[in-house]
N, C-alpha and C positions, 0 to 999 in steps of 0.2 A: 521482530513482532509481526505478525500477519493478522490484519483485521479486515472485516467485510465493511463496505460503506453503509449498507442499511442494517441498523440494529436498533433495538428499542432503548430509549432514554437519550443517548448520545449517538450521533453518526460517527463514521469511520474517522473523518477528519477532525472532530472534536476529541476522539480517543487519541490520535496521533498528537494533537497539541498538548494534551495532559500527559502522555508518556514522554514528550520531549522535555517537558518541565522537569521530570525526573532524571532524565539521561539524554542529554542534547544529541549526541550522535548515534543514537539507536536506529539500526536498520530497519525499516519498515516497508511492508508490501501491503498495498491497499487493494483488495479485491472487489471489483465493482460489476454490476450486472447492467443490462440495457437500459433499465429505467432510472439508472444513477447519474443520468447526465453524462457530459463529456469528459469526465475526470480522467480517463485513461489516456487522453491525449495531452494532458497538462504537462508542463515542465517544471512542477513543483518539486523542489529539491529535498522535500521532507520525506518523500515516499517514492517507491516504484509502484506503479499501477499494474495490475494484472486483471484484464477483461474476462469476465465470465461469459459463457462456460469456457473452461480451459482445458488443456490436455495435461498430463503429467509431465511431458517433456517441456511444455512452455512453463509450467510451474517451476521445474528444475532449473531452467534458464534464468528465470526471475529471481529465484533464491541465489543462485550463485552471483548474479549482478549485484543484488542488494547487499551481499556479504563481501563482496571484493572491495578493496581499498580504493578511494577516489583517484582518478588519474591526474 
């Protein structure tokens, strides 16, 4: 799942919480912009943060990381 932090209705963290109620181990990427606080430096294990704006190679790296099995 890839979700943006800033969305109408629920923010990205709330969407992640709801998604993990349905599928606990779902890999999640949370895209966040400058106005979204300091989420991109968090060590929250529920998601991998991707700081906007990003380049395609950074997106590819984060997707690979999110889909790789935990070490």
